[in-house]
C-alpha positions in Angstrom: 15.0 -21.4 -83.3 12.4 -21.7 -86.1 13.4 -19.8 -89.2 10.8 -17.6 -90.9 10.3 -18.2 -94.6 10.2 -15.1 -96.8 10.4 -14.8 -100.6 13.6 -13.3 -101.8 11.9 -10.0 -102.6 10.1 -9.8 -99.2 13.3 -10.5 -97.3 15.3 -7.9 -99.2 12.6 -5.3 -98.5 12.5 -6.1 -94.8 16.3 -5.9 -94.5 16.6 -2.6 -96.3 13.8 -1.0 -94.3 15.5 -2.2 -91.1 18.8 -0.6 -92.2 17.0 2.7 -93.0 15.4 2.6 -89.6 18.9 2.2 -88.1 20.0 5.4 -89.8 22.1 3.9 -92.5 23.0 6.1 -95.4 21.4 5.6 -98.9 24.8 4.5 -100.2 25.0 1.8 -97.5 21.5 0.6 -98.3 22.2 0.5 -102.0 25.3 -1.6 -101.3 23.2 -4.1 -99.3 20.6 -4.2 -102.1 23.3 -5.2 -104.7 24.8 -7.8 -102.4 21.4 -9.3 -101.6 20.8 -9.6 -105.4 24.1 -11.5 -105.8 23.3 -13.9 -103.0 19.7 -14.5 -104.1 20.8 -15.1 -107.8 23.2 -17.8 -106.6 20.6 -19.4 -104.4 18.0 -19.4 -107.2 20.5 -21.0 -109.5 21.3 -23.7 -107.0 17.7 -24.8 -106.4 16.6 -22.6 -103.4 13.2 -21.0 -103.5 13.7 -19.0 -100.3 16.6 -17.9 -98.1 17.9 -20.0 -95.2 20.8 -20.0 -92.8 22.1 -23.2 -94.5 21.8 -21.6 -97.9 23.6 -18.5 -96.8 26.5 -20.5 -95.3 26.7 -22.6 -98.5 26.9 -19.5 -100.6 29.7 -18.1 -98.5 31.7 -21.3 -98.6 31.3 -21.5 -102.4 32.4 -17.9 -102.8 35.4 -18.3 -100.4 36.5 -21.5 -102.2 36.6 -19.7 -105.5 37.8 -16.2 -104.6 39.3 -16.5 -101.1 38.9 -13.8 -98.4 38.7 -10.3 -99.9 36.8 -7.2 -99.1 33.8 -8.2 -101.1 33.6 -11.5 -99.3 33.7 -9.6 -96.0 30.8 -7.5 -97.2 28.8 -10.5 -98.4 29.4 -12.2 -95.0 27.9 -9.2 -93.2 24.9 -9.3 -95.5 24.4 -13.0 -94.8 24.5 -12.3 -91.1 21.9 -9.6 -91.4 19.7 -11.9 -93.5 20.0 -14.5 -90.7 19.0 -11.9 -88.2 15.8 -11.2 -90.1 14.7 -14.8 -90.5 15.5 -15.6 -86.9 13.9 -12.3 -85.6 17.2 -11.2 -84.0 19.5 -8.2 -84.5 23.0 -8.0 -83.2 24.9 -4.7 -83.5 28.2 -6.5 -84.0 28.8 -9.7 -85.9 32.1 -11.5 -85.7 33.1 -15.2 -85.7 36.7 -14.5 -86.5 36.2 -15.6 -90.1 35.1 -19.2 -89.2 31.8 -20.8 -90.0 30.4 -23.5 -87.8 27.9 -26.2 -88.8 26.3 -27.7 -85.7 23.5 -30.2 -85.3 20.3 -28.9 -83.7 21.1 -30.6 -80.5 24.5 -28.9 -80.3 23.0 -25.5 -81.1 20.7 -25.9 -78.1 23.6 -27.0 -75.9 25.6 -23.9 -76.8 22.7 -21.7 -76.0 22.2 -23.4 -72.6 25.9 -23.2 -71.8 26.0 -19.4 -72.7 22.9 -18.8 -70.6 24.4 -20.7 -67.7 27.6 -18.6 -67.9 25.5 -15.4 -68.0 23.6 -16.5 -64.9 26.9 -17.3 -63.1 28.1 -13.7 -63.6 30.5 -13.9 -66.6 30.9 -10.7 -68.7 29.5 -10.5 -72.3 33.0 -10.4 -73.8 34.0 -13.6 -71.9 30.8 -15.4 -73.1 31.6 -14.5 -76.7 35.0 -16.2 -76.3 33.3 -19.2 -74.7 30.7 -19.4 -77.5 33.4 -19.3 -80.1 35.5 -22.0 -78.4 32.7 -24.5 -77.8 31.2 -23.9 -81.2 34.6 -24.7 -82.8 34.9 -27.8 -80.6 31.4 -29.1 -81.4 32.0 -28.3 -85.1 35.0 -30.6 -85.1 32.9 -33.3 -83.5 30.3 -33.0 -86.2 33.1 -33.4 -88.8 33.8 -36.8 -87.1 30.1 -37.7 -87.4 29.6 -37.2 -83.7 26.3 -35.3 -83.7 25.0 -36.2 -80.2 26.5 -36.3 -76.8 25.7 -40.0 -76.4 28.2 -40.7 -79.2 31.0 -38.8 -77.5 34.3 -40.7 -77.1 37.8 -39.9 -75.8 39.3 -40.4 -79.3 36.9 -37.8 -80.8 37.6 -35.3 -78.1 41.4 -35.7 -78.7 41.0 -35.3 -82.4 38.8 -32.2 -82.0 41.3 -30.6 -79.7 44.1 -31.3 -82.2 42.2 -29.5 -84.9 41.6 -26.4 -82.7 44.7 -24.5 -83.8 44.2 -21.7 -81.3 45.5 -23.5 -78.3 44.4 -20.7 -75.9 40.9 -22.1 -76.4 41.7 -25.5 -74.9 41.1 -24.2 -71.4 37.6 -23.1 -72.5 36.9 -26.6 -74.0 38.0 -28.2 -70.7 35.5 -26.1 -68.8 32.8 -26.9 -71.3 33.3 -30.6 -70.9 33.0 -30.3 -67.2 29.8 -28.5 -67.7 28.6 -31.4 -70.0 29.3 -33.8 -67.2 27.6 -31.7 -64.5 24.5 -30.5 -66.5 24.1 -32.3 -69.8 24.2 -36.0 -68.8 27.6 -37.0 -70.0 28.5 -39.9 -67.7 32.3 -39.6 -67.7 34.4 -36.5 -67.1 36.6 -36.3 -70.2 38.1 -32.9 -69.3 41.4 -34.5 -68.4 41.8 -35.6 -72.0 42.0 -31.9 -73.2 45.7 -30.9 -73.4 47.1 -28.1 -71.4 48.7 -25.0 -72.9 50.8 -22.4 -71.2 51.2 -19.1 -72.9 54.9 -18.2 -73.4 56.0 -15.3 -71.2 56.0 -12.1 -73.2 57.8 -9.0 -72.0 55.3 -6.1 -71.8 55.4 -3.7 -74.7 56.5 -0.2 -73.6 56.6 3.2 -75.3 58.6 6.1 -74.0 57.0 9.2 -72.7 58.3 11.1 -75.8 56.8 8.5 -78.1 53.4 8.6 -76.4 53.5 12.4 -76.6 54.1 12.2 -80.3 51.2 9.8 -80.7 48.9 12.1 -78.8 50.0 15.2 -80.7 49.3 13.5 -84.1 45.6 13.3 -83.5 43.7 16.0 -85.4 41.4 17.4 -82.7 39.6 19.8 -85.1 37.4 17.0 -86.3 34.7 14.9 -84.6 36.7 11.7 -85.2 39.8 13.3 -83.8 38.1 14.6 -80.7 36.7 11.2 -80.0 39.9 9.3 -80.6 42.0 11.8 -78.6 39.7 11.4 -75.6 39.9 7.6 -75.8 43.7 7.5 -76.2 44.2 9.8 -73.2 42.1 7.5 -71.1 44.5 4.8 -72.1 47.8 6.7 -72.1 47.2 9.0 -69.1 44.9 6.8 -67.0 46.0 3.3 -68.0 42.4 2.2 -68.4 41.6 -1.1 -70.2 40.0 -0.8 -73.6 36.9 -2.7 -72.4 36.4 -0.1 -69.7 37.0 2.8 -72.0 34.4 1.8 -74.5 31.8 1.0 -71.7 32.3 4.4 -70.1 29.0 6.3 -69.7 28.3 10.0 -69.9 27.2 10.1 -66.3 30.5 8.6 -65.2 32.3 11.8 -66.2 29.8 14.6 -66.5 30.2 17.1 -63.6 32.6 14.7 -61.9 36.1 15.2 -60.6 36.8 11.4 -60.5 35.9 8.3 -62.4 34.4 5.5 -60.3 33.4 2.4 -62.3 33.3 -1.4 -61.9 36.0 -2.9 -64.1 34.7 -5.3 -66.7 37.6 -7.7 -66.5 38.2 -7.9 -62.7 34.8 -6.8 -61.2 36.8 -4.5 -58.9 36.1 -0.8 -58.4 38.3 1.5 -60.3 38.8 5.0 -58.9 40.6 7.6 -61.0 41.0 11.3 -60.9 39.8 13.2 -63.9 43.0 15.0 -64.9 42.5 18.4 -66.4 43.7 17.6 -69.9 41.6 14.4 -69.9 38.5 16.2 -68.6 39.0 18.9 -71.3 39.3 16.4 -74.0 36.1 14.5 -73.0 34.2 17.8 -72.7 35.4 18.9 -76.1 34.2 15.6 -77.7 30.9 15.6 -75.9 30.2 19.2 -77.2 30.1 17.8 -80.8 29.0 14.2 -80.1 26.0 13.3 -82.3 22.7 12.8 -80.5 22.2 9.1 -79.9 20.1 6.8 -77.7 23.1 5.2 -76.2 24.3 6.6 -72.8 27.9 5.4 -73.6 30.3 8.3 -74.3 32.0 6.9 -77.4 29.9 6.2 -80.4 30.5 5.9 -84.2 30.9 9.1 -86.1 28.4 8.0 -88.7 24.9 6.7 -88.4 23.7 4.4 -87.0 25.4 5.9 -83.9 26.2 2.6 -82.2 28.7 2.4 -79.4 32.3 1.8 -80.5 34.0 -1.5 -79.8 37.5 -2.2 -78.5 38.4 -3.0 -82.1 37.7 0.7 -82.9 40.1 1.8 -80.2 42.8 -0.6 -81.3 42.5 0.5 -84.9 42.6 4.1 -84.0 45.8 3.8 -81.9 47.5 1.8 -84.6 46.7 4.5 -87.1 48.1 7.3 -84.9 51.3 5.3 -84.1 51.8 5.1 -87.9 51.0 8.8 -88.5 53.4 9.8 -85.7 56.1 7.8 -87.4 56.7 5.9 -84.2 58.3 2.6 -85.1 56.7 -0.1 -83.0 59.2 -2.7 -84.0 58.2 -6.0 -82.3 56.2 -4.1 -79.7 52.4 -4.4 -79.7 50.5 -1.3 -80.8 47.2 -1.7 -79.0 45.9 0.1 -75.9 47.4 -2.4 -73.6 50.8 -1.3 -74.7 50.1 2.2 -73.4 48.8 0.7 -70.1 52.1 -1.3 -69.8 54.0 1.9 -70.5 52.3 3.8 -67.8 52.8 0.9 -65.3 56.5 0.8 -66.3 56.9 4.5 -65.6 55.4 3.9 -62.2 58.0 1.2 -61.6 60.7 3.6 -62.7 59.3 6.1 -60.2 60.0 3.6 -57.4 56.5 2.1 -57.2 57.1 -1.6 -56.8 56.3 -3.8 -59.8 54.4 -6.3 -57.7 52.2 -3.5 -56.3 51.4 -2.2 -59.8 50.6 -5.6 -61.1 48.4 -6.6 -58.2 46.7 -3.4 -57.3 46.3 -2.0 -60.8 47.2 1.3 -62.4 44.1 3.0 -61.2 44.8 2.4 -57.6 48.3 3.8 -57.9 47.0 6.9 -59.7 44.7 7.5 -56.8 47.7 7.3 -54.4 49.9 9.5 -56.6 47.4 12.3 -56.7 
């Protein structure tokens, strides 16, 4: 994609106006202005006469090398991403690359885009494609570090070295699929996918919380506030319904309004999920919707401050961790995300003589339908 060239002043003005149009507060806009000034001063002092993605990445790397990762670095990284959006005429509501920065050749950038488009067309969910983009970008970045900038230069040794440097071994399977794609669609003559090592996740006993602990967590939420009403409804969907966090944040107003059941297509499995809207849950959702800020999104759960974008699964995970802490429930070695509540609900079904295999295969939602 061809970057647009703006003077530093022009680019700052465009970004700040964009933020204002998104409903950002004056304090937020002022923060962006100060951080833009810091970035632009560094670029000017290092010979740049306009902003570029390369310049933004170089600035971040220099800052990180000197100061490490701190809150100000995180803020600067967000500003750099927004500046990249402006010059590339894009705008993403959420930016995250898990703290890593990849430097790919132009050929590799195009291959990543084609691969993601191909996965979109073959029916993969957006969350899955984000993982694939991250995995293949890391893999190609490691190839670039070995001076392999074109597929024609690809060798088994370079693939092996790249995989060794990918420290998140869960991503090896994604790299393997990507290499098969390269063979089928990008002209790589040999299938090198067999070179990629296999990694099996160690078995982890599901985290479980007792009914009493879950009750304490729920009761800790302050439902007199907008934030509390939202969080309480999301937590009940997890603790009482066993819904996955991805399905909770994608729930639409029309999925629950004037309904007695929830019927949705699950993001992870693609299967239909049918759940009864229990009285406490229905009341919690209605209580939140009665004070929910007006927003363009038809999703139920949105940020409590402008711009009122939909919440992410990270929002739900952070909220649950907070209420576990406030409830003084000691998680110990147990996980403290929404999936732990889902596991707890499944465990209680097993204890109520619903077979474990049935719960695992059919899913919590199916069992709730049978139990009601």
